[in-house]
PDB file of N, CA, C and O in Angstrom:
ATOM      1  N   MET A   1      35.940  -7.188 -14.825  1.00  0.00           N
ATOM      2  CA  MET A   1      34.824  -8.101 -14.578  1.00  0.00           C
ATOM      3  C   MET A   1      34.760  -9.091 -15.677  1.00  0.00           C
ATOM      4  O   MET A   1      34.602  -8.690 -16.830  1.00  0.00           O
ATOM      5  N   PRO A   2      34.873 -10.376 -15.405  1.00  0.00           N
ATOM      6  CA  PRO A   2      34.884 -11.405 -16.466  1.00  0.00           C
ATOM      7  C   PRO A   2      33.514 -11.514 -17.125  1.00  0.00           C
ATOM      8  O   PRO A   2      32.481 -11.149 -16.563  1.00  0.00           O
ATOM      9  N   VAL A   3      33.564 -12.025 -18.324  1.00  0.00           N
ATOM     10  CA  VAL A   3      32.384 -12.205 -19.133  1.00  0.00           C
ATOM     11  C   VAL A   3      31.744 -13.544 -18.745  1.00  0.00           C
ATOM     12  O   VAL A   3      32.403 -14.581 -18.822  1.00  0.00           O
ATOM     13  N   ASP A   4      30.473 -13.538 -18.330  1.00  0.00           N
ATOM     14  CA  ASP A   4      29.830 -14.795 -17.933  1.00  0.00           C
ATOM     15  C   ASP A   4      29.104 -15.431 -19.125  1.00  0.00           C
ATOM     16  O   ASP A   4      29.111 -14.867 -20.219  1.00  0.00           O
ATOM     17  N   GLN A   5      28.489 -16.579 -18.929  1.00  0.00           N
ATOM     18  CA  GLN A   5      27.866 -17.350 -20.026  1.00  0.00           C
ATOM     19  C   GLN A   5      26.776 -16.531 -20.722  1.00  0.00           C
ATOM     20  O   GLN A   5      26.695 -16.516 -21.951  1.00  0.00           O
ATOM     21  N   ALA A   6      25.947 -15.858 -19.941  1.00  0.00           N
ATOM     22  CA  ALA A   6      24.819 -15.112 -20.553  1.00  0.00           C
ATOM     23  C   ALA A   6      25.354 -13.999 -21.449  1.00  0.00           C
ATOM     24  O   ALA A   6      24.821 -13.758 -22.532  1.00  0.00           O
ATOM     25  N   ASP A   7      26.409 -13.321 -20.995  1.00  0.00           N
ATOM     26  CA  ASP A   7      26.995 -12.264 -21.804  1.00  0.00           C
ATOM     27  C   ASP A   7      27.619 -12.815 -23.080  1.00  0.00           C
ATOM     28  O   ASP A   7      27.547 -12.181 -24.133  1.00  0.00           O
ATOM     29  N   LYS A   8      28.225 -13.982 -22.992  1.00  0.00           N
ATOM     30  CA  LYS A   8      28.822 -14.619 -24.205  1.00  0.00           C
ATOM     31  C   LYS A   8      27.734 -14.953 -25.229  1.00  0.00           C
ATOM     32  O   LYS A   8      27.925 -14.793 -26.435  1.00  0.00           O
ATOM     33  N   LYS A   9      26.596 -15.418 -24.723  1.00  0.00           N
ATOM     34  CA  LYS A   9      25.508 -15.753 -25.620  1.00  0.00           C
ATOM     35  C   LYS A   9      24.963 -14.528 -26.341  1.00  0.00           C
ATOM     36  O   LYS A   9      24.701 -14.593 -27.542  1.00  0.00           O
ATOM     37  N   VAL A  10      24.780 -13.385 -25.619  1.00  0.00           N
ATOM     38  CA  VAL A  10      24.322 -12.163 -26.234  1.00  0.00           C
ATOM     39  C   VAL A  10      25.308 -11.684 -27.235  1.00  0.00           C
ATOM     40  O   VAL A  10      24.915 -11.236 -28.313  1.00  0.00           O
ATOM     41  N   ILE A  11      26.604 -11.757 -26.926  1.00  0.00           N
ATOM     42  CA  ILE A  11      27.674 -11.285 -27.820  1.00  0.00           C
ATOM     43  C   ILE A  11      27.659 -12.134 -29.086  1.00  0.00           C
ATOM     44  O   ILE A  11      27.814 -11.595 -30.182  1.00  0.00           O
ATOM     45  N   LYS A  12      27.476 -13.446 -28.967  1.00  0.00           N
ATOM     46  CA  LYS A  12      27.445 -14.332 -30.147  1.00  0.00           C
ATOM     47  C   LYS A  12      26.253 -14.000 -31.009  1.00  0.00           C
ATOM     48  O   LYS A  12      26.385 -13.948 -32.232  1.00  0.00           O
ATOM     49  N   GLU A  13      25.066 -13.768 -30.409  1.00  0.00           N
ATOM     50  CA  GLU A  13      23.876 -13.482 -31.178  1.00  0.00           C
ATOM     51  C   GLU A  13      24.010 -12.166 -31.948  1.00  0.00           C
ATOM     52  O   GLU A  13      23.504 -12.049 -33.063  1.00  0.00           O
ATOM     53  N   LYS A  14      24.683 -11.186 -31.365  1.00  0.00           N
ATOM     54  CA  LYS A  14      24.807  -9.904 -32.029  1.00  0.00           C
ATOM     55  C   LYS A  14      26.051  -9.836 -32.933  1.00  0.00           C
ATOM     56  O   LYS A  14      26.290  -8.823 -33.591  1.00  0.00           O
ATOM     57  N   ASN A  15      26.823 -10.903 -32.959  1.00  0.00           N
ATOM     58  CA  ASN A  15      28.040 -10.955 -33.789  1.00  0.00           C
ATOM     59  C   ASN A  15      29.035  -9.822 -33.455  1.00  0.00           C
ATOM     60  O   ASN A  15      29.594  -9.172 -34.339  1.00  0.00           O
ATOM     61  N   ILE A  16      29.220  -9.627 -32.190  1.00  0.00           N
ATOM     62  CA  ILE A  16      30.167  -8.582 -31.741  1.00  0.00           C
ATOM     63  C   ILE A  16      31.517  -9.245 -31.516  1.00  0.00           C
ATOM     64  O   ILE A  16      31.648 -10.229 -30.789  1.00  0.00           O
ATOM     65  N   ASP A  17      32.506  -8.668 -32.165  1.00  0.00           N
ATOM     66  CA  ASP A  17      33.910  -9.158 -31.996  1.00  0.00           C
ATOM     67  C   ASP A  17      34.568  -8.348 -30.903  1.00  0.00           C
ATOM     68  O   ASP A  17      34.676  -7.125 -30.991  1.00  0.00           O
ATOM     69  N   LEU A  18      34.999  -9.040 -29.886  1.00  0.00           N
ATOM     70  CA  LEU A  18      35.685  -8.437 -28.744  1.00  0.00           C
ATOM     71  C   LEU A  18      37.106  -8.906 -28.708  1.00  0.00           C
ATOM     72  O   LEU A  18      37.424 -10.007 -29.157  1.00  0.00           O
ATOM     73  N   HIS A  19      37.971  -8.062 -28.166  1.00  0.00           N
ATOM     74  CA  HIS A  19      39.392  -8.419 -28.061  1.00  0.00           C
ATOM     75  C   HIS A  19      39.526  -9.473 -26.962  1.00  0.00           C
ATOM     76  O   HIS A  19      38.626  -9.653 -26.142  1.00  0.00           O
ATOM     77  N   LYS A  20      40.663 -10.161 -26.963  1.00  0.00           N
ATOM     78  CA  LYS A  20      40.910 -11.276 -26.010  1.00  0.00           C
ATOM     79  C   LYS A  20      40.928 -10.831 -24.565  1.00  0.00           C
ATOM     80  O   LYS A  20      40.716 -11.670 -23.690  1.00  0.00           O
ATOM     81  N   ASN A  21      41.161  -9.598 -24.261  1.00  0.00           N
ATOM     82  CA  ASN A  21      41.224  -9.150 -22.885  1.00  0.00           C
ATOM     83  C   ASN A  21      39.921  -8.427 -22.427  1.00  0.00           C
ATOM     84  O   ASN A  21      39.913  -7.730 -21.412  1.00  0.00           O
ATOM     85  N   PHE A  22      38.881  -8.604 -23.164  1.00  0.00           N
ATOM     86  CA  PHE A  22      37.622  -7.968 -22.801  1.00  0.00           C
ATOM     87  C   PHE A  22      37.166  -8.462 -21.451  1.00  0.00           C
ATOM     88  O   PHE A  22      37.150  -9.667 -21.201  1.00  0.00           O
ATOM     89  N   GLY A  23      36.795  -7.551 -20.584  1.00  0.00           N
ATOM     90  CA  GLY A  23      36.311  -7.889 -19.278  1.00  0.00           C
ATOM     91  C   GLY A  23      37.379  -8.115 -18.225  1.00  0.00           C
ATOM     92  O   GLY A  23      37.046  -8.378 -17.069  1.00  0.00           O
ATOM     93  N   LYS A  24      38.658  -8.022 -18.586  1.00  0.00           N
ATOM     94  CA  LYS A  24      39.730  -8.194 -17.633  1.00  0.00           C
ATOM     95  C   LYS A  24      40.214  -6.824 -17.153  1.00  0.00           C
ATOM     96  O   LYS A  24      40.134  -5.828 -17.872  1.00  0.00           O
ATOM     97  N   VAL A  25      40.716  -6.806 -15.923  1.00  0.00           N
ATOM     98  CA  VAL A  25      41.241  -5.563 -15.373  1.00  0.00           C
ATOM     99  C   VAL A  25      42.631  -5.314 -15.957  1.00  0.00           C
ATOM    100  O   VAL A  25      43.472  -6.214 -15.930  1.00  0.00           O
ATOM    101  N   PRO A  26      42.896  -4.104 -16.488  1.00  0.00           N
ATOM    102  CA  PRO A  26      44.203  -3.822 -17.067  1.00  0.00           C
ATOM    103  C   PRO A  26      45.325  -3.972 -16.049  1.00  0.00           C
ATOM    104  O   PRO A  26      45.135  -3.766 -14.850  1.00  0.00           O
ATOM    105  N   ASN A  27      46.507  -4.340 -16.561  1.00  0.00           N
ATOM    106  CA  ASN A  27      47.658  -4.552 -15.674  1.00  0.00           C
ATOM    107  C   ASN A  27      48.043  -3.281 -14.927  1.00  0.00           C
ATOM    108  O   ASN A  27      48.437  -3.361 -13.763  1.00  0.00           O
ATOM    109  N   TYR A  28      47.942  -2.108 -15.557  1.00  0.00           N
ATOM    110  CA  TYR A  28      48.380  -0.893 -14.895  1.00  0.00           C
ATOM    111  C   TYR A  28      47.489  -0.610 -13.682  1.00  0.00           C
ATOM    112  O   TYR A  28      47.964  -0.046 -12.696  1.00  0.00           O
ATOM    113  N   ILE A  29      46.202  -0.990 -13.735  1.00  0.00           N
ATOM    114  CA  ILE A  29      45.309  -0.829 -12.591  1.00  0.00           C
ATOM    115  C   ILE A  29      45.661  -1.769 -11.500  1.00  0.00           C
ATOM    116  O   ILE A  29      45.636  -1.406 -10.324  1.00  0.00           O
ATOM    117  N   ASN A  30      46.012  -3.054 -11.888  1.00  0.00           N
ATOM    118  CA  ASN A  30      46.407  -4.019 -10.846  1.00  0.00           C
ATOM    119  C   ASN A  30      47.695  -3.532 -10.158  1.00  0.00           C
ATOM    120  O   ASN A  30      47.822  -3.635  -8.938  1.00  0.00           O
ATOM    121  N   LYS A  31      48.648  -3.003 -10.940  1.00  0.00           N
ATOM    122  CA  LYS A  31      49.908  -2.521 -10.367  1.00  0.00           C
ATOM    123  C   LYS A  31      49.597  -1.328  -9.444  1.00  0.00           C
ATOM    124  O   LYS A  31      50.155  -1.229  -8.351  1.00  0.00           O
ATOM    125  N   TYR A  32      48.719  -0.436  -9.881  1.00  0.00           N
ATOM    126  CA  TYR A  32      48.376   0.703  -9.053  1.00  0.00           C
ATOM    127  C   TYR A  32      47.751   0.267  -7.716  1.00  0.00           C
ATOM    128  O   TYR A  32      48.103   0.781  -6.655  1.00  0.00           O
ATOM    129  N   ASN A  33      46.824  -0.683  -7.794  1.00  0.00           N
ATOM    130  CA  ASN A  33      46.173  -1.176  -6.586  1.00  0.00           C
ATOM    131  C   ASN A  33      47.173  -1.835  -5.639  1.00  0.00           C
ATOM    132  O   ASN A  33      47.101  -1.635  -4.427  1.00  0.00           O
ATOM    133  N   GLN A  34      48.113  -2.625  -6.188  1.00  0.00           N
ATOM    134  CA  GLN A  34      49.134  -3.282  -5.394  1.00  0.00           C
ATOM    135  C   GLN A  34      50.048  -2.242  -4.725  1.00  0.00           C
ATOM    136  O   GLN A  34      50.391  -2.375  -3.550  1.00  0.00           O
ATOM    137  N   LYS A  35      50.436  -1.211  -5.481  1.00  0.00           N
ATOM    138  CA  LYS A  35      51.299  -0.175  -4.954  1.00  0.00           C
ATOM    139  C   LYS A  35      50.600   0.584  -3.832  1.00  0.00           C
ATOM    140  O   LYS A  35      51.213   0.921  -2.819  1.00  0.00           O
ATOM    141  N   ARG A  36      49.302   0.851  -4.027  1.00  0.00           N
ATOM    142  CA  ARG A  36      48.506   1.581  -3.012  1.00  0.00           C
ATOM    143  C   ARG A  36      48.436   0.765  -1.741  1.00  0.00           C
ATOM    144  O   ARG A  36      48.592   1.306  -0.646  1.00  0.00           O
ATOM    145  N   GLU A  37      48.197  -0.558  -1.871  1.00  0.00           N
ATOM    146  CA  GLU A  37      48.128  -1.429  -0.721  1.00  0.00           C
ATOM    147  C   GLU A  37      49.475  -1.515  -0.013  1.00  0.00           C
ATOM    148  O   GLU A  37      49.518  -1.484   1.217  1.00  0.00           O
ATOM    149  N   ASP A  38      50.574  -1.622  -0.754  1.00  0.00           N
ATOM    150  CA  ASP A  38      51.929  -1.647  -0.154  1.00  0.00           C
ATOM    151  C   ASP A  38      52.201  -0.356   0.587  1.00  0.00           C
ATOM    152  O   ASP A  38      52.731  -0.388   1.698  1.00  0.00           O
ATOM    153  N   ASP A  39      51.845   0.804  -0.009  1.00  0.00           N
ATOM    154  CA  ASP A  39      52.034   2.090   0.664  1.00  0.00           C
ATOM    155  C   ASP A  39      51.236   2.160   1.960  1.00  0.00           C
ATOM    156  O   ASP A  39      51.712   2.706   2.955  1.00  0.00           O
ATOM    157  N   HIS A  40      50.041   1.616   1.952  1.00  0.00           N
ATOM    158  CA  HIS A  40      49.162   1.665   3.103  1.00  0.00           C
ATOM    159  C   HIS A  40      49.791   0.815   4.237  1.00  0.00           C
ATOM    160  O   HIS A  40      49.802   1.241   5.392  1.00  0.00           O
ATOM    161  N   VAL A  41      50.296  -0.347   3.914  1.00  0.00           N
ATOM    162  CA  VAL A  41      50.976  -1.232   4.912  1.00  0.00           C
ATOM    163  C   VAL A  41      52.219  -0.592   5.425  1.00  0.00           C
ATOM    164  O   VAL A  41      52.500  -0.646   6.622  1.00  0.00           O
ATOM    165  N   ARG A  42      52.993   0.030   4.526  1.00  0.00           N
ATOM    166  CA  ARG A  42      54.211   0.708   4.959  1.00  0.00           C
ATOM    167  C   ARG A  42      53.907   1.870   5.895  1.00  0.00           C
ATOM    168  O   ARG A  42      54.598   2.060   6.896  1.00  0.00           O
ATOM    169  N   ARG A  43      52.873   2.648   5.574  1.00  0.00           N
ATOM    170  CA  ARG A  43      52.440   3.725   6.416  1.00  0.00           C
ATOM    171  C   ARG A  43      52.002   3.245   7.840  1.00  0.00           C
ATOM    172  O   ARG A  43      52.317   3.887   8.842  1.00  0.00           O
ATOM    173  N   LEU A  44      51.286   2.122   7.894  1.00  0.00           N
ATOM    174  CA  LEU A  44      50.876   1.594   9.201  1.00  0.00           C
ATOM    175  C   LEU A  44      52.112   1.201  10.015  1.00  0.00           C
ATOM    176  O   LEU A  44      52.181   1.484  11.212  1.00  0.00           O
ATOM    177  N   ILE A  45      53.070   0.562   9.382  1.00  0.00           N
ATOM    178  CA  ILE A  45      54.315   0.148  10.070  1.00  0.00           C
ATOM    179  C   ILE A  45      55.040   1.354  10.583  1.00  0.00           C
ATOM    180  O   ILE A  45      55.522   1.343  11.716  1.00  0.00           O
ATOM    181  N   GLU A  46      55.137   2.408   9.782  1.00  0.00           N
ATOM    182  CA  GLU A  46      55.833   3.602  10.216  1.00  0.00           C
ATOM    183  C   GLU A  46      55.130   4.289  11.359  1.00  0.00           C
ATOM    184  O   GLU A  46      55.785   4.854  12.235  1.00  0.00           O
ATOM    185  N   GLU A  47      53.794   4.256  11.374  1.00  0.00           N
ATOM    186  CA  GLU A  47      53.029   4.837  12.457  1.00  0.00           C
ATOM    187  C   GLU A  47      53.277   4.078  13.785  1.00  0.00           C
ATOM    188  O   GLU A  47      53.372   4.682  14.853  1.00  0.00           O
ATOM    189  N   GLU A  48      53.376   2.759  13.681  1.00  0.00           N
ATOM    190  CA  GLU A  48      53.633   1.944  14.869  1.00  0.00           C
ATOM    191  C   GLU A  48      55.072   2.244  15.374  1.00  0.00           C
ATOM    192  O   GLU A  48      55.304   2.331  16.580  1.00  0.00           O
ATOM    193  N   LYS A  49      56.020   2.398  14.442  1.00  0.00           N
ATOM    194  CA  LYS A  49      57.392   2.710  14.886  1.00  0.00           C
ATOM    195  C   LYS A  49      57.471   4.104  15.507  1.00  0.00           C
ATOM    196  O   LYS A  49      58.284   4.340  16.401  1.00  0.00           O
ATOM    197  N   ALA A  50      56.617   5.042  15.029  1.00  0.00           N
ATOM    198  CA  ALA A  50      56.668   6.402  15.599  1.00  0.00           C
ATOM    199  C   ALA A  50      56.153   6.398  17.021  1.00  0.00           C
ATOM    200  O   ALA A  50      56.525   7.286  17.789  1.00  0.00           O
ATOM    201  N   LYS A  51      55.344   5.480  17.407  1.00  0.00           N
ATOM    202  CA  LYS A  51      54.807   5.412  18.772  1.00  0.00           C
ATOM    203  C   LYS A  51      55.876   4.981  19.796  1.00  0.00           C
ATOM    204  O   LYS A  51      55.750   5.280  20.983  1.00  0.00           O
ATOM    205  N   MET A  52      56.935   4.276  19.333  1.00  0.00           N
ATOM    206  CA  MET A  52      57.973   3.795  20.244  1.00  0.00           C
ATOM    207  C   MET A  52      58.944   4.960  20.547  1.00  0.00           C
ATOM    208  O   MET A  52      59.301   5.727  19.653  1.00  0.00           O
ATOM    209  N   PRO A  53      59.353   5.072  21.792  1.00  0.00           N
ATOM    210  CA  PRO A  53      60.314   6.120  22.200  1.00  0.00           C
ATOM    211  C   PRO A  53      61.605   5.957  21.457  1.00  0.00           C
ATOM    212  O   PRO A  53      61.958   4.840  21.078  1.00  0.00           O
ATOM    213  N   PRO A  54      62.331   7.040  21.231  1.00  0.00           N
ATOM    214  CA  PRO A  54      63.622   6.948  20.543  1.00  0.00           C
ATOM    215  C   PRO A  54      64.596   6.124  21.378  1.00  0.00           C
ATOM    216  O   PRO A  54      64.579   6.165  22.608  1.00  0.00           O
ATOM    217  N   GLY A  55      65.453   5.369  20.672  1.00  0.00           N
ATOM    218  CA  GLY A  55      66.467   4.555  21.367  1.00  0.00           C
ATOM    219  C   GLY A  55      65.940   3.200  21.803  1.00  0.00           C
ATOM    220  O   GLY A  55      66.665   2.436  22.441  1.00  0.00           O
ATOM    221  N   THR A  56      64.705   2.889  21.475  1.00  0.00           N
ATOM    222  CA  THR A  56      64.133   1.598  21.825  1.00  0.00           C
ATOM    223  C   THR A  56      63.930   0.751  20.561  1.00  0.00           C
ATOM    224  O   THR A  56      63.957   1.255  19.438  1.00  0.00           O
ATOM    225  N   ARG A  57      63.730  -0.525  20.782  1.00  0.00           N
ATOM    226  CA  ARG A  57      63.442  -1.407  19.597  1.00  0.00           C
ATOM    227  C   ARG A  57      62.464  -2.461  20.063  1.00  0.00           C
ATOM    228  O   ARG A  57      62.327  -2.718  21.260  1.00  0.00           O
ATOM    229  N   LEU A  58      61.804  -3.051  19.133  1.00  0.00           N
ATOM    230  CA  LEU A  58      60.844  -4.124  19.378  1.00  0.00           C
ATOM    231  C   LEU A  58      61.640  -5.446  19.469  1.00  0.00           C
ATOM    232  O   LEU A  58      62.341  -5.837  18.536  1.00  0.00           O
ATOM    233  N   MET A  59      61.505  -6.101  20.603  1.00  0.00           N
ATOM    234  CA  MET A  59      62.225  -7.366  20.819  1.00  0.00           C
ATOM    235  C   MET A  59      61.399  -8.548  20.302  1.00  0.00           C
ATOM    236  O   MET A  59      60.171  -8.551  20.383  1.00  0.00           O
ATOM    237  N   PRO A  60      62.091  -9.532  19.778  1.00  0.00           N
ATOM    238  CA  PRO A  60      61.389 -10.760  19.429  1.00  0.00           C
ATOM    239  C   PRO A  60      60.848 -11.411  20.680  1.00  0.00           C
ATOM    240  O   PRO A  60      61.430 -11.252  21.753  1.00  0.00           O
ATOM    241  N   GLU A  61      59.765 -12.130  20.576  1.00  0.00           N
ATOM    242  CA  GLU A  61      59.061 -12.722  21.757  1.00  0.00           C
ATOM    243  C   GLU A  61      59.991 -13.588  22.599  1.00  0.00           C
ATOM    244  O   GLU A  61      59.973 -13.495  23.826  1.00  0.00           O
ATOM    245  N   GLU A  62      60.804 -14.430  21.958  1.00  0.00           N
ATOM    246  CA  GLU A  62      61.695 -15.326  22.729  1.00  0.00           C
ATOM    247  C   GLU A  62      62.711 -14.511  23.505  1.00  0.00           C
ATOM    248  O   GLU A  62      62.958 -14.804  24.675  1.00  0.00           O
ATOM    249  N   GLU A  63      63.304 -13.506  22.901  1.00  0.00           N
ATOM    250  CA  GLU A  63      64.273 -12.644  23.611  1.00  0.00           C
ATOM    251  C   GLU A  63      63.609 -11.868  24.762  1.00  0.00           C
ATOM    252  O   GLU A  63      64.205 -11.675  25.822  1.00  0.00           O
ATOM    253  N   ARG A  64      62.381 -11.435  24.531  1.00  0.00           N
ATOM    254  CA  ARG A  64      61.617 -10.702  25.570  1.00  0.00           C
ATOM    255  C   ARG A  64      61.386 -11.605  26.781  1.00  0.00           C
ATOM    256  O   ARG A  64      61.573 -11.180  27.920  1.00  0.00           O
ATOM    257  N   LEU A  65      60.976 -12.859  26.532  1.00  0.00           N
ATOM    258  CA  LEU A  65      60.683 -13.771  27.643  1.00  0.00           C
ATOM    259  C   LEU A  65      61.965 -14.119  28.401  1.00  0.00           C
ATOM    260  O   LEU A  65      61.942 -14.214  29.628  1.00  0.00           O
ATOM    261  N   ASP A  66      63.115 -14.317  27.674  1.00  0.00           N
ATOM    262  CA  ASP A  66      64.375 -14.620  28.358  1.00  0.00           C
ATOM    263  C   ASP A  66      64.814 -13.424  29.227  1.00  0.00           C
ATOM    264  O   ASP A  66      65.274 -13.606  30.354  1.00  0.00           O
ATOM    265  N   THR A  67      64.668 -12.218  28.697  1.00  0.00           N
ATOM    266  CA  THR A  67      65.069 -11.028  29.461  1.00  0.00           C
ATOM    267  C   THR A  67      64.169 -10.905  30.720  1.00  0.00           C
ATOM    268  O   THR A  67      64.651 -10.615  31.815  1.00  0.00           O
ATOM    269  N   LEU A  68      62.857 -11.131  30.531  1.00  0.00           N
ATOM    270  CA  LEU A  68      61.943 -11.058  31.648  1.00  0.00           C
ATOM    271  C   LEU A  68      62.307 -12.053  32.743  1.00  0.00           C
ATOM    272  O   LEU A  68      62.280 -11.724  33.929  1.00  0.00           O
ATOM    273  N   LYS A  69      62.643 -13.259  32.341  1.00  0.00           N
ATOM    274  CA  LYS A  69      63.055 -14.341  33.288  1.00  0.00           C
ATOM    275  C   LYS A  69      64.336 -13.907  34.030  1.00  0.00           C
ATOM    276  O   LYS A  69      64.442 -14.076  35.245  1.00  0.00           O
ATOM    277  N   ASP A  70      65.291 -13.356  33.295  1.00  0.00           N
ATOM    278  CA  ASP A  70      66.547 -12.901  33.946  1.00  0.00           C
ATOM    279  C   ASP A  70      66.255 -11.834  34.951  1.00  0.00           C
ATOM    280  O   ASP A  70      66.808 -11.865  36.050  1.00  0.00           O
ATOM    281  N   LEU A  71      65.402 -10.878  34.620  1.00  0.00           N
ATOM    282  CA  LEU A  71      65.069  -9.776  35.532  1.00  0.00           C
ATOM    283  C   LEU A  71      64.335 -10.326  36.802  1.00  0.00           C
ATOM    284  O   LEU A  71      64.596  -9.872  37.915  1.00  0.00           O
ATOM    285  N   GLN A  72      63.458 -11.264  36.617  1.00  0.00           N
ATOM    286  CA  GLN A  72      62.759 -11.821  37.768  1.00  0.00           C
ATOM    287  C   GLN A  72      63.723 -12.591  38.677  1.00  0.00           C
ATOM    288  O   GLN A  72      63.635 -12.501  39.901  1.00  0.00           O
ATOM    289  N   ASP A  73      64.655 -13.360  38.061  1.00  0.00           N
ATOM    290  CA  ASP A  73      65.652 -14.065  38.890  1.00  0.00           C
ATOM    291  C   ASP A  73      66.535 -13.078  39.618  1.00  0.00           C
ATOM    292  O   ASP A  73      66.864 -13.308  40.781  1.00  0.00           O
ATOM    293  N   SER A  74      66.925 -12.010  38.996  1.00  0.00           N
ATOM    294  CA  SER A  74      67.761 -10.998  39.617  1.00  0.00           C
ATOM    295  C   SER A  74      67.002 -10.347  40.764  1.00  0.00           C
ATOM    296  O   SER A  74      67.588 -10.088  41.815  1.00  0.00           O
ATOM    297  N   LYS A  75      65.751 -10.085  40.593  1.00  0.00           N
ATOM    298  CA  LYS A  75      64.906  -9.486  41.653  1.00  0.00           C
ATOM    299  C   LYS A  75      64.824 -10.427  42.853  1.00  0.00           C
ATOM    300  O   LYS A  75      64.970  -9.987  43.993  1.00  0.00           O
ATOM    301  N   LYS A  76      64.590 -11.722  42.607  1.00  0.00           N
ATOM    302  CA  LYS A  76      64.548 -12.716  43.716  1.00  0.00           C
ATOM    303  C   LYS A  76      65.877 -12.703  44.466  1.00  0.00           C
ATOM    304  O   LYS A  76      65.886 -12.708  45.697  1.00  0.00           O
ATOM    305  N   GLU A  77      66.987 -12.686  43.754  1.00  0.00           N
ATOM    306  CA  GLU A  77      68.319 -12.752  44.372  1.00  0.00           C
ATOM    307  C   GLU A  77      68.548 -11.517  45.244  1.00  0.00           C
ATOM    308  O   GLU A  77      69.042 -11.640  46.365  1.00  0.00           O
ATOM    309  N   ILE A  78      68.199 -10.345  44.753  1.00  0.00           N
ATOM    310  CA  ILE A  78      68.407  -9.139  45.518  1.00  0.00           C
ATOM    311  C   ILE A  78      67.472  -9.102  46.742  1.00  0.00           C
ATOM    312  O   ILE A  78      67.875  -8.668  47.822  1.00  0.00           O
ATOM    313  N   THR A  79      66.246  -9.551  46.566  1.00  0.00           N
ATOM    314  CA  THR A  79      65.281  -9.573  47.683  1.00  0.00           C
ATOM    315  C   THR A  79      65.793 -10.537  48.744  1.00  0.00           C
ATOM    316  O   THR A  79      65.707 -10.228  49.932  1.00  0.00           O
ATOM    317  N   ASN A  80      66.319 -11.683  48.360  1.00  0.00           N
ATOM    318  CA  ASN A  80      66.841 -12.639  49.372  1.00  0.00           C
ATOM    319  C   ASN A  80      68.046 -11.999  50.085  1.00  0.00           C
ATOM    320  O   ASN A  80      68.166 -12.149  51.301  1.00  0.00           O
ATOM    321  N   THR A  81      68.907 -11.320  49.403  1.00  0.00           N
ATOM    322  CA  THR A  81      70.075 -10.666  50.001  1.00  0.00           C
ATOM    323  C   THR A  81      69.619  -9.625  50.984  1.00  0.00           C
ATOM    324  O   THR A  81      70.176  -9.522  52.077  1.00  0.00           O
ATOM    325  N   LEU A  82      68.621  -8.850  50.624  1.00  0.00           N
ATOM    326  CA  LEU A  82      68.134  -7.797  51.556  1.00  0.00           C
ATOM    327  C   LEU A  82      67.443  -8.403  52.787  1.00  0.00           C
ATOM    328  O   LEU A  82      67.528  -7.851  53.884  1.00  0.00           O
ATOM    329  N   GLU A  83      66.775  -9.515  52.600  1.00  0.00           N
ATOM    330  CA  GLU A  83      66.129 -10.157  53.742  1.00  0.00           C
ATOM    331  C   GLU A  83      67.102 -10.679  54.755  1.00  0.00           C
ATOM    332  O   GLU A  83      66.789 -10.787  55.941  1.00  0.00           O
ATOM    333  N   LYS A  84      68.314 -11.012  54.278  1.00  0.00           N
ATOM    334  CA  LYS A  84      69.361 -11.584  55.188  1.00  0.00           C
ATOM    335  C   LYS A  84      70.073 -10.518  56.001  1.00  0.00           C
ATOM    336  O   LYS A  84      70.758 -10.832  56.975  1.00  0.00           O
ATOM    337  N   LEU A  85      69.916  -9.249  55.605  1.00  0.00           N
ATOM    338  CA  LEU A  85      70.584  -8.190  56.362  1.00  0.00           C
ATOM    339  C   LEU A  85      69.976  -8.040  57.729  1.00  0.00           C
ATOM    340  O   LEU A  85      68.776  -8.250  57.904  1.00  0.00           O
ATOM    341  N   PRO A  86      70.789  -7.680  58.705  1.00  0.00           N
ATOM    342  CA  PRO A  86      70.246  -7.507  60.087  1.00  0.00           C
ATOM    343  C   PRO A  86      69.416  -6.237  60.129  1.00  0.00           C
ATOM    344  O   PRO A  86      69.694  -5.247  59.452  1.00  0.00           O
ATOM    345  N   VAL A  87      68.383  -6.315  60.959  1.00  0.00           N
ATOM    346  CA  VAL A  87      67.528  -5.153  61.143  1.00  0.00           C
ATOM    347  C   VAL A  87      67.940  -4.547  62.479  1.00  0.00           C
ATOM    348  O   VAL A  87      67.786  -5.190  63.517  1.00  0.00           O
ATOM    349  N   VAL A  88      68.467  -3.308  62.471  1.00  0.00           N
ATOM    350  CA  VAL A  88      68.899  -2.620  63.679  1.00  0.00           C
ATOM    351  C   VAL A  88      68.134  -1.328  63.742  1.00  0.00           C
ATOM    352  O   VAL A  88      68.096  -0.529  62.807  1.00  0.00           O
ATOM    353  N   SER A  89      67.500  -1.161  64.945  1.00  0.00           N
ATOM    354  CA  SER A  89      66.804   0.128  65.114  1.00  0.00           C
ATOM    355  C   SER A  89      67.505   0.867  66.216  1.00  0.00           C
ATOM    356  O   SER A  89      67.080   0.800  67.369  1.00  0.00           O
ATOM    357  N   LYS A  90      68.530   1.547  65.910  1.00  0.00           N
ATOM    358  CA  LYS A  90      69.321   2.313  66.892  1.00  0.00           C
ATOM    359  C   LYS A  90      69.097   3.766  66.580  1.00  0.00           C
ATOM    360  O   LYS A  90      69.447   4.250  65.504  1.00  0.00           O
ATOM    361  N   THR A  91      68.509   4.461  67.534  1.00  0.00           N
ATOM    362  CA  THR A  91      68.214   5.853  67.333  1.00  0.00           C
ATOM    363  C   THR A  91      68.985   6.682  68.354  1.00  0.00           C
ATOM    364  O   THR A  91      69.591   6.115  69.263  1.00  0.00           O
ATOM    365  N   ILE A  92      68.981   7.947  68.235  1.00  0.00           N
ATOM    366  CA  ILE A  92      69.679   8.855  69.165  1.00  0.00           C
ATOM    367  C   ILE A  92      69.025   8.770  70.565  1.00  0.00           C
ATOM    368  O   ILE A  92      69.701   8.854  71.590  1.00  0.00           O
ATOM    369  N   ALA A  93      67.693   8.602  70.570  1.00  0.00           N
ATOM    370  CA  ALA A  93      66.970   8.546  71.863  1.00  0.00           C
ATOM    371  C   ALA A  93      67.383   7.305  72.632  1.00  0.00           C
ATOM    372  O   ALA A  93      67.328   7.331  73.862  1.00  0.00           O
ATOM    373  N   MET A  94      67.770   6.282  72.024  1.00  0.00           N
ATOM    374  CA  MET A  94      68.160   5.025  72.687  1.00  0.00           C
ATOM    375  C   MET A  94      69.533   5.107  73.357  1.00  0.00           C
ATOM    376  O   MET A  94      69.830   4.321  74.256  1.00  0.00           O
ATOM    377  N   GLU A  95      70.352   6.032  72.935  1.00  0.00           N
ATOM    378  CA  GLU A  95      71.701   6.099  73.450  1.00  0.00           C
ATOM    379  C   GLU A  95      71.769   6.749  74.754  1.00  0.00           C
ATOM    380  O   GLU A  95      72.853   6.881  75.322  1.00  0.00           O
TER     381      GLU A  95
END
């Protein structure tokens, strides 16, 4: 916590000598906090990956859209081919 103007005035009046890093957070605490945050983010990513079935991967959005378009085109093509087939209802009773 940094020293504000009121604190500086009180310190001057009482003639208290403080070191240059007074009121600053020590580096080891900053490093610890950063490491803890990194671990938390890494844990969240691992949890998301654990939700995906084995053998799968997360596709980039552009690749996903291209694949989806290819599948839709393929479906249309197959549907059109099936619609062109003749419909014959020949049963044993008709013979």
